[in-house]
C-alpha positions in Angstrom: 0.0 0.0 0.0 2.8 2.4 1.0 4.6 1.7 -2.3 1.5 2.4 -4.3 1.0 5.7 -2.5 4.6 6.6 -3.2 4.2 5.7 -6.9 1.3 8.2 -7.1 3.6 10.9 -5.7 6.4 10.2 -8.3 5.4 13.0 -10.8 5.0 15.6 -8.0 8.4 14.6 -6.4 10.1 14.7 -9.8 8.7 18.2 -10.5 9.7 19.5 -7.1 13.2 18.0 -7.4 13.8 19.6 -10.8 12.5 23.0 -9.7 14.6 23.1 -6.5 17.8 21.5 -7.7 18.4 22.5 -11.3 19.1 25.5 -13.4 21.1 26.1 -16.6 24.4 25.7 -14.7 23.3 22.8 -12.6 21.6 20.0 -14.6 20.9 16.6 -13.1 21.6 13.3 -14.7 19.1 10.5 -15.1 21.0 8.6 -12.4 20.5 11.6 -10.0 16.8 11.5 -10.7 16.5 7.7 -10.1 18.6 7.9 -6.9 16.4 10.8 -5.6 13.2 8.9 -6.3 14.7 5.7 -4.7 15.5 7.7 -1.6 11.8 8.5 -1.4 10.8 4.8 -1.7 10.0 4.9 -5.4 11.7 2.5 -7.8 11.4 3.8 -11.4 12.7 2.9 -14.8 14.3 5.3 -17.2 11.4 5.0 -19.7 8.9 6.1 -17.1 11.0 9.1 -16.3 11.1 10.1 -20.0 7.3 9.9 -20.0 7.1 11.9 -16.8 9.3 14.6 -18.2 7.1 14.9 -21.3 4.0 15.1 -19.0 5.6 18.0 -17.0 6.5 19.8 -20.3 2.9 19.5 -21.4 1.9 20.9 -18.0 4.0 24.0 -18.8 7.3 23.4 -17.0 10.3 24.3 -19.3 12.4 21.2 -18.8 15.5 21.1 -21.0 17.9 18.3 -21.7 21.5 19.5 -21.9 23.6 17.2 -24.0 26.9 19.1 -23.7 30.1 17.3 -22.8 30.7 17.1 -19.1 27.4 18.8 -18.2 24.7 16.4 -19.5 21.4 16.4 -17.8 18.0 17.9 -17.2 17.3 21.4 -15.9 14.4 23.8 -15.6 14.9 26.7 -18.0 12.5 29.6 -17.8 10.4 30.0 -14.6 7.5 32.1 -13.4 10.0 34.7 -12.2 13.5 35.5 -13.6 16.2 35.8 -11.0 16.4 39.6 -11.6 12.7 39.9 -10.9 13.0 37.9 -7.7 15.9 40.1 -6.5 13.7 43.2 -7.1 10.8 41.7 -5.2 13.0 40.6 -2.3 14.5 44.1 -2.1 11.0 45.6 -2.1 9.9 43.4 0.7 13.0 44.1 2.8 12.7 47.8 2.2 9.0 48.1 3.0 8.7 49.7 6.4 5.1 48.5 7.0 6.2 44.9 6.9 7.7 43.6 10.2 11.1 42.0 10.2 9.8 38.6 10.9 7.1 38.8 8.2 9.8 40.1 5.7 11.9 37.0 6.4 8.8 34.8 5.9 8.0 36.4 2.5 11.6 36.3 1.3 11.7 32.6 2.1 8.6 32.0 0.1 10.1 34.0 -2.8 13.2 31.9 -2.6 11.1 28.8 -3.4 10.4 30.3 -6.8 14.1 29.9 -7.7 16.5 27.0 -7.7 18.4 26.4 -4.4 21.5 27.9 -6.1 19.8 31.2 -7.1 18.0 31.2 -3.7 21.4 31.7 -2.1 21.9 34.8 -4.2 18.6 36.2 -2.9 19.7 35.6 0.7 22.9 37.5 0.1 21.3 40.4 -1.7 19.2 42.0 1.1 19.7 42.6 4.8 16.5 43.0 6.8 18.0 43.4 10.2 18.6 46.9 11.4 16.2 48.6 8.9 13.4 50.7 10.2 10.5 48.3 10.4 6.9 48.1 11.7 6.2 46.3 15.0 2.6 45.5 14.0 2.5 41.8 13.3 -1.2 42.0 12.5 -0.8 44.3 9.5 -1.7 41.5 7.0 -5.0 40.9 8.6 -5.7 44.7 9.0 -5.1 45.2 5.3 -7.3 42.3 4.5 -10.1 43.7 6.7 -9.8 47.1 5.1 -10.2 45.5 1.7 -13.2 43.6 3.0 -14.8 46.8 4.4 -14.3 48.6 1.0 -15.7 45.6 -0.9 -18.8 45.6 1.4 -19.1 49.4 1.5 -18.7 49.5 5.3 -17.1 51.9 7.7 -14.3 50.8 10.0 -13.3 51.8 13.5 -9.8 51.4 15.1 -7.3 52.8 17.6 -4.6 54.9 16.0 -1.2 54.6 17.7 1.8 56.9 18.1 5.2 56.6 19.6 5.8 58.1 23.1 9.2 59.4 24.2 9.8 56.2 26.2 9.5 54.2 22.9 6.1 52.7 23.5 3.1 52.7 21.2 0.2 54.4 22.8 -3.3 55.1 21.5 -4.0 58.7 20.3 -7.0 60.7 21.5 -6.8 58.8 24.9 -8.0 55.6 23.2 -11.1 57.1 21.5 -11.9 55.1 18.4 -11.5 56.5 15.0 -14.5 55.8 12.8 -13.9 56.5 9.1 -15.0 55.3 5.6 -12.1 53.5 3.8 -11.6 54.3 0.1 -8.0 53.7 -0.9 -4.8 51.9 0.1 -1.5 53.3 -1.2 2.2 52.7 -0.7 4.4 55.7 -0.3 8.0 56.0 0.9 8.1 52.4 2.2 4.9 52.8 4.2 1.3 51.7 3.6 -1.4 54.3 4.0 -5.2 54.1 4.3 -7.0 57.1 2.7 -10.5 57.4 4.3 -13.3 59.9 4.6 -13.7 61.4 8.1 -17.2 62.5 8.9 -16.2 64.7 11.9 -14.1 67.0 9.6 -15.9 66.1 6.3 -12.6 65.7 4.5 -10.4 62.8 3.3 -7.6 61.9 5.6 -4.8 59.3 5.5 -3.5 56.9 8.2 -0.3 54.8 8.5 -1.7 51.2 8.3 1.0 49.8 10.6 -0.2 52.2 13.3 -3.8 51.0 13.2 -4.8 48.6 15.9 -7.9 46.7 17.0 -9.7 47.3 13.7 -13.3 46.4 13.4 -15.7 46.5 10.4 -19.0 48.3 11.1 -22.3 47.6 9.4 -22.7 51.4 8.7 -22.5 52.3 5.0 -19.5 54.4 3.9 -19.7 58.1 3.3 -17.5 60.4 1.2 -18.1 58.8 -2.2 -18.1 62.1 -4.0 -14.8 63.1 -2.4 -13.2 59.7 -3.1 -13.8 60.1 -6.8 -11.7 63.3 -6.8 -8.6 61.4 -5.7 -5.9 60.5 -8.2 -3.4 58.3 -6.2 -0.3 59.5 -8.1 -1.2 63.1 -7.6 -2.2 62.5 -4.0 1.3 61.4 -3.1 2.8 64.3 -5.0 0.6 66.9 -3.3 1.1 65.5 0.2 4.9 65.6 1.0 5.7 62.6 3.1 2.0 62.1 3.4 1.7 65.2 5.6 -1.7 67.0 5.1 -2.3 70.7 4.8 -4.2 73.3 2.7 -3.7 72.6 -1.0 -2.3 75.6 -2.8 -1.1 76.2 -6.4 2.5 77.3 -5.8 4.7 79.0 -8.4 8.4 78.2 -8.1 11.4 79.8 -9.7 14.0 77.1 -10.0 17.6 76.7 -11.1 18.0 74.6 -14.3 20.0 72.0 -12.4 16.7 71.1 -10.6 14.9 70.0 -13.8 15.6 66.3 -13.1 14.4 66.7 -9.5 11.0 68.0 -10.6 10.6 65.5 -13.5 11.5 62.6 -11.2 8.9 63.7 -8.6 6.1 65.0 -10.8 6.6 63.4 -14.2 6.9 64.9 -17.6 3.4 66.6 -17.6 4.7 69.3 -15.2 4.9 72.8 -16.8 8.4 74.1 -17.1 8.8 77.6 -18.6 12.2 79.0 -19.4 12.8 82.3 -17.6 16.4 82.9 -18.6 19.5 80.8 -19.4 19.8 79.6 -15.8 16.2 79.4 -14.5 12.7 78.0 -15.3 9.3 78.6 -13.7 6.9 75.9 -12.7 3.5 75.5 -10.9 2.6 72.7 -8.6 -0.4 71.9 -6.4 0.9 71.0 -2.9 -0.3 70.7 0.6 1.5 73.5 2.3 3.2 71.9 5.3 6.5 71.8 7.2 7.5 68.8 5.1 7.1 70.8 1.9 9.1 73.7 3.4 11.8 71.2 4.5 12.0 69.8 1.0 12.6 73.3 -0.3 15.4 73.8 2.2 17.0 70.7 0.9 17.3 72.3 -2.5 19.9 74.7 -1.1 18.4 78.0 -2.2 18.0 76.9 -5.8 14.2 77.1 -5.6 12.2 80.2 -4.7 8.5 80.6 -4.0 7.2 83.5 -6.1 3.4 83.0 -5.6 1.2 83.1 -3.7 2.5 85.7 -1.3 0.8 84.1 1.7 2.8 80.9 1.1 6.0 83.0 0.8 5.3 84.5 4.1 4.6 81.1 5.7 8.0 79.9 4.4 9.7 82.9 5.9 8.1 82.3 9.2 9.1 78.6 9.0 12.8 79.7 8.5 12.6 82.2 11.3 11.5 79.6 13.7 14.3 77.3 12.6 16.9 80.0 13.2 15.4 81.3 16.4 14.6 77.8 17.7 11.1 79.0 18.7 
């Protein structure tokens, strides 16, 4: 009976063996295959392996027979993910601040299974998760899933929103009073995951760091803010909100040094207006939430960008700089 059960597993074991142990530089011989199957209690003949390989090819696995001298054998050629693609995905997982260190390692291990064991070693060496700024919220997967569920069923959600205290502890904001909002969008910005939701109390759209959401519950109350949600363009939203800091949206005119052309195009894309002023400067207009983060970004441009309009924003920037200098 056991032998019969093992025989039924032959095709699956062969597939797993080839996927894990072979690539173009590491083919396996027929003897390797037969020995592996024998170690799993399966006695097979060469002819049956030929038939199994053809079955796996029909199934869609790219099994190639290398007949080169000194390197003869079978290997899996193309896969669902190329090694370069896996490296990119692994780096994205490791860099994502909203994924905890332990969850990052779990995901990377799963991604490694999409490569041969030889390429998996390259993935391990490519990225270092330890020491990076990471979330401590191990429930984030379930929170994201519940937010999607609430959006799918058109329901409001309630939750505690956490913040760090000076003694490095996460404490609930508003003395633990629940936030009740209508979820409309999830977006990733600067390594963090954000919920964009309509807040009835202020009648505006707000955003929340998902990794700081705790004790989320889906309500049976229908969502509000449908009209406001339709006005959101995700790409523009992240451009307008510097580091996802809110504020009053203003159309700001900037006079910029030509050396900053790449900076503006990288952030806002090629649709941004750029009008030549002289041989060294251009003028542009951007919609932006006027905030300390926006002013901090301007400071980082080392005086090569000047606000020319509106005057109110120019004065706010001056006040921001005065406070920095005077330490008020």
